[in-house]
PDB file of N, CA, C and O in Angstrom, chain B, residues numbered from 101:
ATOM      1  N   MET B 101      91.524  94.237  77.689  1.00  0.00           N
ATOM      2  CA  MET B 101      92.076  95.973  77.915  1.00  0.00           C
ATOM      3  C   MET B 101      93.421  96.039  77.453  1.00  0.00           C
ATOM      4  O   MET B 101      94.328  95.277  77.788  1.00  0.00           O
ATOM      5  N   SER B 102      93.490  96.949  76.703  1.00  0.00           N
ATOM      6  CA  SER B 102      94.808  97.329  75.874  1.00  0.00           C
ATOM      7  C   SER B 102      95.730  97.811  76.979  1.00  0.00           C
ATOM      8  O   SER B 102      95.351  98.111  78.111  1.00  0.00           O
ATOM      9  N   GLU B 103      97.199  97.864  76.457  1.00  0.00           N
ATOM     10  CA  GLU B 103      98.214  98.411  77.640  1.00  0.00           C
ATOM     11  C   GLU B 103      97.704  99.577  78.401  1.00  0.00           C
ATOM     12  O   GLU B 103      97.589  99.547  79.626  1.00  0.00           O
ATOM     13  N   LYS B 104      97.369 100.700  77.603  1.00  0.00           N
ATOM     14  CA  LYS B 104      96.946 101.926  78.163  1.00  0.00           C
ATOM     15  C   LYS B 104      95.481 102.214  77.747  1.00  0.00           C
ATOM     16  O   LYS B 104      95.194 102.092  76.556  1.00  0.00           O
ATOM     17  N   SER B 105      94.551 102.581  78.624  1.00  0.00           N
ATOM     18  CA  SER B 105      93.299 102.826  78.249  1.00  0.00           C
ATOM     19  C   SER B 105      92.780 104.014  79.025  1.00  0.00           C
ATOM     20  O   SER B 105      93.288 104.319  80.104  1.00  0.00           O
ATOM     21  N   SER B 106      91.746 104.712  78.479  1.00  0.00           N
ATOM     22  CA  SER B 106      91.191 106.186  79.215  1.00  0.00           C
ATOM     23  C   SER B 106      89.863 105.828  78.989  1.00  0.00           C
ATOM     24  O   SER B 106      89.350 104.912  78.347  1.00  0.00           O
ATOM     25  N   ALA B 107      89.310 106.958  79.808  1.00  0.00           N
ATOM     26  CA  ALA B 107      87.783 106.976  79.822  1.00  0.00           C
ATOM     27  C   ALA B 107      87.604 108.199  80.520  1.00  0.00           C
ATOM     28  O   ALA B 107      88.382 108.618  81.377  1.00  0.00           O
ATOM     29  N   ILE B 108      86.337 108.892  80.055  1.00  0.00           N
ATOM     30  CA  ILE B 108      86.034 110.373  80.620  1.00  0.00           C
ATOM     31  C   ILE B 108      84.981 109.876  81.449  1.00  0.00           C
ATOM     32  O   ILE B 108      84.030 109.164  81.126  1.00  0.00           O
ATOM     33  N   ILE B 109      85.378 110.501  82.907  1.00  0.00           N
ATOM     34  CA  ILE B 109      84.138 110.319  83.943  1.00  0.00           C
ATOM     35  C   ILE B 109      83.733 111.528  84.463  1.00  0.00           C
ATOM     36  O   ILE B 109      84.290 112.583  84.157  1.00  0.00           O
ATOM     37  N   THR B 110      82.645 111.443  85.358  1.00  0.00           N
ATOM     38  CA  THR B 110      82.393 112.775  85.922  1.00  0.00           C
ATOM     39  C   THR B 110      82.306 112.824  87.189  1.00  0.00           C
ATOM     40  O   THR B 110      81.829 111.842  87.760  1.00  0.00           O
ATOM     41  N   VAL B 111      82.728 113.943  87.942  1.00  0.00           N
ATOM     42  CA  VAL B 111      82.940 114.133  89.367  1.00  0.00           C
ATOM     43  C   VAL B 111      81.419 114.629  89.822  1.00  0.00           C
ATOM     44  O   VAL B 111      80.746 115.521  89.305  1.00  0.00           O
ATOM     45  N   SER B 112      81.097 113.797  90.920  1.00  0.00           N
ATOM     46  CA  SER B 112      79.771 114.346  91.396  1.00  0.00           C
ATOM     47  C   SER B 112      79.819 115.458  92.296  1.00  0.00           C
ATOM     48  O   SER B 112      80.879 115.892  92.747  1.00  0.00           O
ATOM     49  N   SER B 113      78.541 115.989  92.603  1.00  0.00           N
ATOM     50  CA  SER B 113      78.740 117.078  93.566  1.00  0.00           C
ATOM     51  C   SER B 113      79.243 117.097  94.810  1.00  0.00           C
ATOM     52  O   SER B 113      79.433 118.120  95.467  1.00  0.00           O
ATOM     53  N   LYS B 114      79.517 115.735  95.238  1.00  0.00           N
ATOM     54  CA  LYS B 114      79.977 115.240  96.482  1.00  0.00           C
ATOM     55  C   LYS B 114      81.544 114.839  96.042  1.00  0.00           C
ATOM     56  O   LYS B 114      82.106 114.059  96.811  1.00  0.00           O
ATOM     57  N   GLY B 115      82.149 115.207  95.112  1.00  0.00           N
ATOM     58  CA  GLY B 115      83.572 115.130  94.933  1.00  0.00           C
ATOM     59  C   GLY B 115      83.632 113.500  94.482  1.00  0.00           C
ATOM     60  O   GLY B 115      84.751 113.004  94.613  1.00  0.00           O
ATOM     61  N   GLN B 116      82.726 112.730  94.041  1.00  0.00           N
ATOM     62  CA  GLN B 116      82.903 111.473  93.978  1.00  0.00           C
ATOM     63  C   GLN B 116      83.070 111.087  92.465  1.00  0.00           C
ATOM     64  O   GLN B 116      82.651 111.794  91.549  1.00  0.00           O
ATOM     65  N   ILE B 117      83.788 109.779  92.283  1.00  0.00           N
ATOM     66  CA  ILE B 117      83.745 109.232  90.788  1.00  0.00           C
ATOM     67  C   ILE B 117      83.572 107.889  90.880  1.00  0.00           C
ATOM     68  O   ILE B 117      83.836 107.254  91.900  1.00  0.00           O
ATOM     69  N   ALA B 118      83.112 107.378  89.797  1.00  0.00           N
ATOM     70  CA  ALA B 118      82.794 106.064  89.320  1.00  0.00           C
ATOM     71  C   ALA B 118      83.742 105.526  88.538  1.00  0.00           C
ATOM     72  O   ALA B 118      83.860 106.018  87.416  1.00  0.00           O
ATOM     73  N   ILE B 119      84.639 104.403  88.927  1.00  0.00           N
ATOM     74  CA  ILE B 119      85.676 103.851  88.188  1.00  0.00           C
ATOM     75  C   ILE B 119      85.009 102.857  87.199  1.00  0.00           C
ATOM     76  O   ILE B 119      84.397 101.917  87.706  1.00  0.00           O
ATOM     77  N   PRO B 120      85.057 102.954  85.867  1.00  0.00           N
ATOM     78  CA  PRO B 120      84.407 102.022  84.882  1.00  0.00           C
ATOM     79  C   PRO B 120      84.586 100.527  85.134  1.00  0.00           C
ATOM     80  O   PRO B 120      85.679 100.105  85.510  1.00  0.00           O
ATOM     81  N   LYS B 121      83.687  99.821  84.965  1.00  0.00           N
ATOM     82  CA  LYS B 121      83.833  98.247  85.417  1.00  0.00           C
ATOM     83  C   LYS B 121      85.114  97.834  84.760  1.00  0.00           C
ATOM     84  O   LYS B 121      85.937  97.285  85.492  1.00  0.00           O
ATOM     85  N   GLU B 122      85.424  98.012  83.474  1.00  0.00           N
ATOM     86  CA  GLU B 122      86.565  97.315  82.742  1.00  0.00           C
ATOM     87  C   GLU B 122      87.725  97.685  83.702  1.00  0.00           C
ATOM     88  O   GLU B 122      88.434  96.750  84.073  1.00  0.00           O
ATOM     89  N   PHE B 123      87.970  98.773  84.094  1.00  0.00           N
ATOM     90  CA  PHE B 123      89.257  99.209  84.851  1.00  0.00           C
ATOM     91  C   PHE B 123      89.042  98.604  86.407  1.00  0.00           C
ATOM     92  O   PHE B 123      90.048  98.286  87.041  1.00  0.00           O
ATOM     93  N   ARG B 124      87.948  98.481  86.900  1.00  0.00           N
ATOM     94  CA  ARG B 124      88.067  97.884  88.274  1.00  0.00           C
ATOM     95  C   ARG B 124      88.334  96.252  88.054  1.00  0.00           C
ATOM     96  O   ARG B 124      89.069  95.635  88.825  1.00  0.00           O
ATOM     97  N   VAL B 125      87.736  95.681  87.043  1.00  0.00           N
ATOM     98  CA  VAL B 125      87.978  94.353  86.979  1.00  0.00           C
ATOM     99  C   VAL B 125      89.595  94.095  86.484  1.00  0.00           C
ATOM    100  O   VAL B 125      90.202  93.155  86.998  1.00  0.00           O
ATOM    101  N   ALA B 126      90.136  94.784  85.675  1.00  0.00           N
ATOM    102  CA  ALA B 126      91.459  94.797  85.236  1.00  0.00           C
ATOM    103  C   ALA B 126      92.533  95.177  86.535  1.00  0.00           C
ATOM    104  O   ALA B 126      93.660  94.712  86.705  1.00  0.00           O
ATOM    105  N   ALA B 127      91.852  96.111  87.336  1.00  0.00           N
ATOM    106  CA  ALA B 127      92.923  96.309  88.505  1.00  0.00           C
ATOM    107  C   ALA B 127      92.556  95.433  89.907  1.00  0.00           C
ATOM    108  O   ALA B 127      93.082  95.557  91.013  1.00  0.00           O
ATOM    109  N   GLY B 128      91.546  94.564  89.520  1.00  0.00           N
ATOM    110  CA  GLY B 128      91.176  93.624  90.677  1.00  0.00           C
ATOM    111  C   GLY B 128      90.360  94.308  91.819  1.00  0.00           C
ATOM    112  O   GLY B 128      90.233  93.716  92.891  1.00  0.00           O
ATOM    113  N   LEU B 129      89.819  95.506  91.626  1.00  0.00           N
ATOM    114  CA  LEU B 129      88.985  96.324  92.449  1.00  0.00           C
ATOM    115  C   LEU B 129      87.567  95.676  92.754  1.00  0.00           C
ATOM    116  O   LEU B 129      86.811  95.306  91.856  1.00  0.00           O
ATOM    117  N   GLU B 130      87.280  95.575  94.110  1.00  0.00           N
ATOM    118  CA  GLU B 130      86.137  95.414  94.640  1.00  0.00           C
ATOM    119  C   GLU B 130      85.401  96.254  95.425  1.00  0.00           C
ATOM    120  O   GLU B 130      85.952  97.256  95.881  1.00  0.00           O
ATOM    121  N   ALA B 131      84.245  96.023  95.666  1.00  0.00           N
ATOM    122  CA  ALA B 131      83.470  96.934  96.663  1.00  0.00           C
ATOM    123  C   ALA B 131      84.368  96.903  98.086  1.00  0.00           C
ATOM    124  O   ALA B 131      84.674  95.846  98.638  1.00  0.00           O
ATOM    125  N   GLY B 132      84.710  98.123  98.548  1.00  0.00           N
ATOM    126  CA  GLY B 132      85.516  98.367  99.722  1.00  0.00           C
ATOM    127  C   GLY B 132      87.030  98.133  99.592  1.00  0.00           C
ATOM    128  O   GLY B 132      87.832  98.181 100.524  1.00  0.00           O
ATOM    129  N   SER B 133      87.328  97.853  98.204  1.00  0.00           N
ATOM    130  CA  SER B 133      88.838  98.269  97.915  1.00  0.00           C
ATOM    131  C   SER B 133      89.400  99.504  98.244  1.00  0.00           C
ATOM    132  O   SER B 133      88.715 100.518  98.109  1.00  0.00           O
ATOM    133  N   LYS B 134      90.673  99.572  98.701  1.00  0.00           N
ATOM    134  CA  LYS B 134      91.266 100.815  99.018  1.00  0.00           C
ATOM    135  C   LYS B 134      92.130 101.341  97.476  1.00  0.00           C
ATOM    136  O   LYS B 134      92.660 100.502  96.747  1.00  0.00           O
ATOM    137  N   VAL B 135      92.150 102.668  97.195  1.00  0.00           N
ATOM    138  CA  VAL B 135      92.914 102.997  96.151  1.00  0.00           C
ATOM    139  C   VAL B 135      93.640 104.329  96.413  1.00  0.00           C
ATOM    140  O   VAL B 135      93.202 105.340  96.962  1.00  0.00           O
ATOM    141  N   LEU B 136      94.817 104.096  95.905  1.00  0.00           N
ATOM    142  CA  LEU B 136      95.473 105.545  96.549  1.00  0.00           C
ATOM    143  C   LEU B 136      95.525 106.464  95.280  1.00  0.00           C
ATOM    144  O   LEU B 136      95.795 106.017  94.166  1.00  0.00           O
ATOM    145  N   ILE B 137      95.245 107.783  95.532  1.00  0.00           N
ATOM    146  CA  ILE B 137      95.045 108.796  94.458  1.00  0.00           C
ATOM    147  C   ILE B 137      96.394 109.584  94.631  1.00  0.00           C
ATOM    148  O   ILE B 137      96.999 109.751  95.690  1.00  0.00           O
ATOM    149  N   GLU B 138      96.716 109.997  93.489  1.00  0.00           N
ATOM    150  CA  GLU B 138      97.936 110.792  93.440  1.00  0.00           C
ATOM    151  C   GLU B 138      97.792 112.114  92.554  1.00  0.00           C
ATOM    152  O   GLU B 138      97.223 112.018  91.467  1.00  0.00           O
ATOM    153  N   TYR B 139      98.205 113.136  92.914  1.00  0.00           N
ATOM    154  CA  TYR B 139      98.121 114.287  92.040  1.00  0.00           C
ATOM    155  C   TYR B 139      99.546 114.752  91.742  1.00  0.00           C
ATOM    156  O   TYR B 139     100.319 115.149  92.613  1.00  0.00           O
ATOM    157  N   HIS B 140      99.884 114.653  90.190  1.00  0.00           N
ATOM    158  CA  HIS B 140     101.236 115.061  89.803  1.00  0.00           C
ATOM    159  C   HIS B 140     101.116 116.618  89.106  1.00  0.00           C
ATOM    160  O   HIS B 140     100.667 116.847  87.982  1.00  0.00           O
ATOM    161  N   LYS B 141     101.646 117.639  90.090  1.00  0.00           N
ATOM    162  CA  LYS B 141     101.606 118.820  90.000  1.00  0.00           C
ATOM    163  C   LYS B 141     102.075 119.390  88.465  1.00  0.00           C
ATOM    164  O   LYS B 141     101.435 120.221  87.820  1.00  0.00           O
ATOM    165  N   LYS B 142     103.109 118.867  88.115  1.00  0.00           N
ATOM    166  CA  LYS B 142     104.031 119.113  86.817  1.00  0.00           C
ATOM    167  C   LYS B 142     103.174 119.003  85.575  1.00  0.00           C
ATOM    168  O   LYS B 142     103.342 119.724  84.591  1.00  0.00           O
ATOM    169  N   HIS B 143     102.169 117.988  85.675  1.00  0.00           N
ATOM    170  CA  HIS B 143     101.637 117.552  84.400  1.00  0.00           C
ATOM    171  C   HIS B 143     100.251 117.674  84.725  1.00  0.00           C
ATOM    172  O   HIS B 143      99.519 117.232  83.841  1.00  0.00           O
ATOM    173  N   HIS B 144      99.525 118.258  85.977  1.00  0.00           N
ATOM    174  CA  HIS B 144      98.232 118.325  86.048  1.00  0.00           C
ATOM    175  C   HIS B 144      97.414 117.222  85.991  1.00  0.00           C
ATOM    176  O   HIS B 144      96.239 117.300  85.631  1.00  0.00           O
ATOM    177  N   THR B 145      98.069 115.979  86.393  1.00  0.00           N
ATOM    178  CA  THR B 145      97.329 114.684  86.187  1.00  0.00           C
ATOM    179  C   THR B 145      97.106 114.082  87.653  1.00  0.00           C
ATOM    180  O   THR B 145      97.786 114.302  88.655  1.00  0.00           O
ATOM    181  N   LEU B 146      95.968 113.259  87.521  1.00  0.00           N
ATOM    182  CA  LEU B 146      95.587 112.403  88.790  1.00  0.00           C
ATOM    183  C   LEU B 146      95.964 110.764  88.146  1.00  0.00           C
ATOM    184  O   LEU B 146      95.643 110.315  87.046  1.00  0.00           O
ATOM    185  N   SER B 147      96.688 110.138  89.164  1.00  0.00           N
ATOM    186  CA  SER B 147      96.660 108.526  89.007  1.00  0.00           C
ATOM    187  C   SER B 147      96.142 107.860  90.271  1.00  0.00           C
ATOM    188  O   SER B 147      96.334 108.328  91.393  1.00  0.00           O
ATOM    189  N   LEU B 148      95.410 106.634  89.998  1.00  0.00           N
ATOM    190  CA  LEU B 148      94.965 105.760  90.927  1.00  0.00           C
ATOM    191  C   LEU B 148      95.532 104.493  90.890  1.00  0.00           C
ATOM    192  O   LEU B 148      95.636 103.830  89.858  1.00  0.00           O
ATOM    193  N   SER B 149      95.933 104.112  92.087  1.00  0.00           N
ATOM    194  CA  SER B 149      96.749 102.780  91.983  1.00  0.00           C
ATOM    195  C   SER B 149      96.173 101.981  93.190  1.00  0.00           C
ATOM    196  O   SER B 149      96.125 102.555  94.278  1.00  0.00           O
ATOM    197  N   PRO B 150      95.740 100.719  93.077  1.00  0.00           N
ATOM    198  CA  PRO B 150      95.085  99.865  94.040  1.00  0.00           C
ATOM    199  C   PRO B 150      96.181  99.622  95.190  1.00  0.00           C
ATOM    200  O   PRO B 150      97.377  99.415  94.984  1.00  0.00           O
ATOM    201  N   VAL B 151      95.543  99.688  96.444  1.00  0.00           N
ATOM    202  CA  VAL B 151      96.557  99.555  97.671  1.00  0.00           C
ATOM    203  C   VAL B 151      96.309  98.138  97.999  1.00  0.00           C
ATOM    204  O   VAL B 151      95.160  97.752  98.213  1.00  0.00           O
ATOM    205  N   GLN B 152      97.304  97.354  98.049  1.00  0.00           N
ATOM    206  CA  GLN B 152      97.171  95.816  98.422  1.00  0.00           C
ATOM    207  C   GLN B 152      97.484  95.758  99.926  1.00  0.00           C
ATOM    208  O   GLN B 152      98.530  96.189 100.411  1.00  0.00           O
ATOM    209  N   GLN B 153      96.275  95.067 100.769  1.00  0.00           N
ATOM    210  CA  GLN B 153      96.510  94.950 102.066  1.00  0.00           C
ATOM    211  C   GLN B 153      96.353  93.503 102.449  1.00  0.00           C
ATOM    212  O   GLN B 153      95.549  92.773 101.870  1.00  0.00           O
ATOM    213  N   SER B 154      97.142  93.087 103.448  1.00  0.00           N
ATOM    214  CA  SER B 154      97.357  91.621 103.931  1.00  0.00           C
ATOM    215  C   SER B 154      95.786  91.409 104.705  1.00  0.00           C
ATOM    216  O   SER B 154      95.227  92.291 105.356  1.00  0.00           O
ATOM    217  N   MET B 155      95.363  90.333 104.513  1.00  0.00           N
ATOM    218  CA  MET B 155      94.246  89.836 105.306  1.00  0.00           C
ATOM    219  C   MET B 155      94.480  90.177 106.772  1.00  0.00           C
ATOM    220  O   MET B 155      93.467  90.407 107.432  1.00  0.00           O
ATOM    221  N   GLN B 156      95.483  90.234 107.289  1.00  0.00           N
ATOM    222  CA  GLN B 156      95.700  90.526 108.715  1.00  0.00           C
ATOM    223  C   GLN B 156      95.293  91.990 108.992  1.00  0.00           C
ATOM    224  O   GLN B 156      94.485  92.277 109.874  1.00  0.00           O
ATOM    225  N   SER B 157      95.920  92.945 108.158  1.00  0.00           N
ATOM    226  CA  SER B 157      95.314  94.266 108.565  1.00  0.00           C
ATOM    227  C   SER B 157      94.088  94.694 108.243  1.00  0.00           C
ATOM    228  O   SER B 157      93.538  95.625 108.831  1.00  0.00           O
ATOM    229  N   ILE B 158      93.533  93.989 107.207  1.00  0.00           N
ATOM    230  CA  ILE B 158      92.043  94.051 107.017  1.00  0.00           C
ATOM    231  C   ILE B 158      91.140  93.581 108.269  1.00  0.00           C
ATOM    232  O   ILE B 158      90.176  94.238 108.661  1.00  0.00           O
ATOM    233  N   PHE B 159      91.492  92.573 108.753  1.00  0.00           N
ATOM    234  CA  PHE B 159      90.482  92.206 109.918  1.00  0.00           C
ATOM    235  C   PHE B 159      91.121  92.437 111.082  1.00  0.00           C
ATOM    236  O   PHE B 159      90.638  91.945 112.102  1.00  0.00           O
ATOM    237  N   GLY B 160      92.229  93.162 111.152  1.00  0.00           N
ATOM    238  CA  GLY B 160      92.790  93.547 112.615  1.00  0.00           C
ATOM    239  C   GLY B 160      93.353  92.622 113.390  1.00  0.00           C
ATOM    240  O   GLY B 160      93.525  92.842 114.589  1.00  0.00           O
ATOM    241  N   ILE B 161      93.754  91.332 112.742  1.00  0.00           N
ATOM    242  CA  ILE B 161      94.039  90.215 113.510  1.00  0.00           C
ATOM    243  C   ILE B 161      95.604  90.561 114.059  1.00  0.00           C
ATOM    244  O   ILE B 161      95.919  90.515 115.248  1.00  0.00           O
ATOM    245  N   GLY B 162      96.372  90.860 113.132  1.00  0.00           N
ATOM    246  CA  GLY B 162      97.855  91.068 113.486  1.00  0.00           C
ATOM    247  C   GLY B 162      98.412  90.247 114.573  1.00  0.00           C
ATOM    248  O   GLY B 162      97.882  89.161 114.811  1.00  0.00           O
ATOM    249  N   LYS B 163      99.557  90.701 115.348  1.00  0.00           N
ATOM    250  CA  LYS B 163     100.036  90.092 116.369  1.00  0.00           C
ATOM    251  C   LYS B 163      99.061  90.532 117.724  1.00  0.00           C
ATOM    252  O   LYS B 163      98.609  91.641 118.006  1.00  0.00           O
ATOM    253  N   GLN B 164      98.926  89.278 118.416  1.00  0.00           N
ATOM    254  CA  GLN B 164      98.334  89.434 119.544  1.00  0.00           C
ATOM    255  C   GLN B 164      99.145  89.675 120.916  1.00  0.00           C
ATOM    256  O   GLN B 164     100.331  89.352 120.983  1.00  0.00           O
ATOM    257  N   ASP B 165      98.624  90.120 121.757  1.00  0.00           N
ATOM    258  CA  ASP B 165      99.331  90.390 123.167  1.00  0.00           C
ATOM    259  C   ASP B 165      99.088  88.942 123.698  1.00  0.00           C
ATOM    260  O   ASP B 165      98.070  88.259 123.591  1.00  0.00           O
ATOM    261  N   LYS B 166     100.413  88.610 124.367  1.00  0.00           N
ATOM    262  CA  LYS B 166     100.318  87.324 124.856  1.00  0.00           C
ATOM    263  C   LYS B 166      99.312  86.893 125.885  1.00  0.00           C
ATOM    264  O   LYS B 166      98.990  85.719 126.071  1.00  0.00           O
ATOM    265  N   LYS B 167      98.840  87.932 126.541  1.00  0.00           N
ATOM    266  CA  LYS B 167      97.646  87.645 127.473  1.00  0.00           C
ATOM    267  C   LYS B 167      96.258  87.323 126.637  1.00  0.00           C
ATOM    268  O   LYS B 167      95.353  86.685 127.174  1.00  0.00           O
ATOM    269  N   GLN B 168      96.160  87.801 125.312  1.00  0.00           N
ATOM    270  CA  GLN B 168      95.198  87.354 124.672  1.00  0.00           C
ATOM    271  C   GLN B 168      95.187  86.175 124.080  1.00  0.00           C
ATOM    272  O   GLN B 168      94.099  85.628 123.904  1.00  0.00           O
ATOM    273  N   GLN B 169      96.407  85.537 123.646  1.00  0.00           N
ATOM    274  CA  GLN B 169      96.554  84.479 122.918  1.00  0.00           C
ATOM    275  C   GLN B 169      96.128  83.110 123.618  1.00  0.00           C
ATOM    276  O   GLN B 169      96.554  82.872 124.748  1.00  0.00           O
ATOM    277  N   ASN B 170      95.422  82.347 123.062  1.00  0.00           N
ATOM    278  CA  ASN B 170      94.840  81.174 123.569  1.00  0.00           C
ATOM    279  C   ASN B 170      95.164  80.178 122.760  1.00  0.00           C
ATOM    280  O   ASN B 170      94.930  80.257 121.553  1.00  0.00           O
ATOM    281  N   ASN B 171      95.765  79.072 123.333  1.00  0.00           N
ATOM    282  CA  ASN B 171      95.968  77.796 122.563  1.00  0.00           C
ATOM    283  C   ASN B 171      94.809  76.859 122.769  1.00  0.00           C
ATOM    284  O   ASN B 171      95.289  75.727 122.712  1.00  0.00           O
ATOM    285  N   ILE B 172      93.528  76.787 122.979  1.00  0.00           N
ATOM    286  CA  ILE B 172      92.525  76.121 122.994  1.00  0.00           C
ATOM    287  C   ILE B 172      91.759  75.829 121.508  1.00  0.00           C
ATOM    288  O   ILE B 172      91.583  76.745 120.704  1.00  0.00           O
ATOM    289  N   SER B 173      91.418  74.729 121.302  1.00  0.00           N
ATOM    290  CA  SER B 173      90.960  74.194 120.068  1.00  0.00           C
ATOM    291  C   SER B 173      89.457  74.826 119.704  1.00  0.00           C
ATOM    292  O   SER B 173      88.724  75.304 120.569  1.00  0.00           O
ATOM    293  N   ASP B 174      89.187  74.768 118.586  1.00  0.00           N
ATOM    294  CA  ASP B 174      88.020  75.350 118.227  1.00  0.00           C
ATOM    295  C   ASP B 174      87.009  74.387 118.877  1.00  0.00           C
ATOM    296  O   ASP B 174      86.044  74.902 119.441  1.00  0.00           O
ATOM    297  N   ASP B 175      87.121  73.076 118.861  1.00  0.00           N
ATOM    298  CA  ASP B 175      86.163  72.282 119.335  1.00  0.00           C
ATOM    299  C   ASP B 175      85.801  72.500 120.819  1.00  0.00           C
ATOM    300  O   ASP B 175      84.652  72.464 121.258  1.00  0.00           O
ATOM    301  N   ASP B 176      87.130  72.774 121.675  1.00  0.00           N
ATOM    302  CA  ASP B 176      87.005  73.018 122.944  1.00  0.00           C
ATOM    303  C   ASP B 176      86.392  74.266 123.330  1.00  0.00           C
ATOM    304  O   ASP B 176      85.706  74.362 124.347  1.00  0.00           O
ATOM    305  N   ALA B 177      86.666  75.404 122.394  1.00  0.00           N
ATOM    306  CA  ALA B 177      86.096  76.801 122.707  1.00  0.00           C
ATOM    307  C   ALA B 177      84.712  76.608 122.539  1.00  0.00           C
ATOM    308  O   ALA B 177      83.994  77.020 123.451  1.00  0.00           O
ATOM    309  N   ILE B 178      84.174  76.058 121.547  1.00  0.00           N
ATOM    310  CA  ILE B 178      82.790  75.717 121.234  1.00  0.00           C
ATOM    311  C   ILE B 178      81.845  74.957 122.311  1.00  0.00           C
ATOM    312  O   ILE B 178      80.681  75.237 122.597  1.00  0.00           O
ATOM    313  N   SER B 179      82.777  73.770 122.904  1.00  0.00           N
ATOM    314  CA  SER B 179      82.236  73.069 123.868  1.00  0.00           C
ATOM    315  C   SER B 179      82.040  73.926 125.277  1.00  0.00           C
ATOM    316  O   SER B 179      81.065  73.787 126.016  1.00  0.00           O
ATOM    317  N   SER B 180      83.074  74.779 125.498  1.00  0.00           N
ATOM    318  CA  SER B 180      83.202  75.643 126.750  1.00  0.00           C
ATOM    319  C   SER B 180      81.751  76.675 126.603  1.00  0.00           C
ATOM    320  O   SER B 180      80.974  76.919 127.526  1.00  0.00           O
ATOM    321  N   LEU B 181      81.653  77.149 125.285  1.00  0.00           N
ATOM    322  CA  LEU B 181      80.530  78.191 125.322  1.00  0.00           C
ATOM    323  C   LEU B 181      79.375  77.474 125.441  1.00  0.00           C
ATOM    324  O   LEU B 181      78.591  77.967 126.252  1.00  0.00           O
ATOM    325  N   VAL B 182      78.953  76.324 124.822  1.00  0.00           N
ATOM    326  CA  VAL B 182      77.827  75.485 125.015  1.00  0.00           C
ATOM    327  C   VAL B 182      77.521  75.229 126.333  1.00  0.00           C
ATOM    328  O   VAL B 182      76.388  75.471 126.748  1.00  0.00           O
ATOM    329  N   GLU B 183      78.498  74.707 127.152  1.00  0.00           N
ATOM    330  CA  GLU B 183      78.457  74.399 128.556  1.00  0.00           C
ATOM    331  C   GLU B 183      77.992  75.676 129.332  1.00  0.00           C
ATOM    332  O   GLU B 183      77.078  75.612 130.155  1.00  0.00           O
ATOM    333  N   LYS B 184      78.639  76.818 129.047  1.00  0.00           N
ATOM    334  CA  LYS B 184      78.272  78.069 129.892  1.00  0.00           C
ATOM    335  C   LYS B 184      76.950  78.336 129.550  1.00  0.00           C
ATOM    336  O   LYS B 184      76.174  78.547 130.482  1.00  0.00           O
ATOM    337  N   GLU B 185      76.399  78.381 128.049  1.00  0.00           N
ATOM    338  CA  GLU B 185      75.061  78.565 127.942  1.00  0.00           C
ATOM    339  C   GLU B 185      74.115  77.651 128.649  1.00  0.00           C
ATOM    340  O   GLU B 185      73.172  78.167 129.249  1.00  0.00           O
ATOM    341  N   ASP B 186      74.246  76.448 128.649  1.00  0.00           N
ATOM    342  CA  ASP B 186      73.528  75.381 129.375  1.00  0.00           C
ATOM    343  C   ASP B 186      73.242  75.598 130.841  1.00  0.00           C
ATOM    344  O   ASP B 186      72.152  75.503 131.406  1.00  0.00           O
ATOM    345  N   ASN B 187      74.425  75.908 131.359  1.00  0.00           N
ATOM    346  CA  ASN B 187      74.466  76.605 132.869  1.00  0.00           C
ATOM    347  C   ASN B 187      73.640  77.631 132.982  1.00  0.00           C
ATOM    348  O   ASN B 187      72.878  77.636 133.949  1.00  0.00           O
ATOM    349  N   ARG B 188      73.602  78.734 132.016  1.00  0.00           N
ATOM    350  CA  ARG B 188      73.200  79.977 132.132  1.00  0.00           C
ATOM    351  C   ARG B 188      71.518  79.735 132.041  1.00  0.00           C
ATOM    352  O   ARG B 188      70.702  80.298 132.771  1.00  0.00           O
ATOM    353  N   THR B 189      71.227  78.832 131.048  1.00  0.00           N
ATOM    354  CA  THR B 189      69.649  78.705 130.934  1.00  0.00           C
ATOM    355  C   THR B 189      69.113  77.676 132.073  1.00  0.00           C
ATOM    356  O   THR B 189      67.913  77.743 132.338  1.00  0.00           O
ATOM    357  N   LYS B 190      69.875  76.775 132.734  1.00  0.00           N
ATOM    358  CA  LYS B 190      69.443  76.034 133.486  1.00  0.00           C
ATOM    359  C   LYS B 190      68.997  77.122 135.027  1.00  0.00           C
ATOM    360  O   LYS B 190      67.963  77.021 135.688  1.00  0.00           O
ATOM    361  N   GLN B 191      69.907  77.901 135.212  1.00  0.00           N
ATOM    362  CA  GLN B 191      69.667  78.739 136.111  1.00  0.00           C
ATOM    363  C   GLN B 191      68.480  79.925 136.080  1.00  0.00           C
ATOM    364  O   GLN B 191      68.170  80.556 137.091  1.00  0.00           O
ATOM    365  N   SER B 192      67.979  80.092 135.012  1.00  0.00           N
ATOM    366  CA  SER B 192      66.756  80.811 134.637  1.00  0.00           C
ATOM    367  C   SER B 192      65.227  80.274 135.033  1.00  0.00           C
ATOM    368  O   SER B 192      64.238  80.921 134.690  1.00  0.00           O
TER     369      SER B 192
END
């Protein structure tokens, strides 16, 4: 893709546009990617910019409340769940 590229696209009846594949690939956009759209009144132009999000903000991990933090290992957590399930099925 050259330094500056352009394409003519059509706005759907719902106000949606499809970004051509070569632009999506060049910008690193995938399904679900966030894009910032800006309108420049002086020049009557629109610009699109990919929004970079951290993995933590995407999955809502962020900082946890100390009450929610758990220092148990994955193996211990799985063992605990298996044990609880075994006890539950034995009671049935």
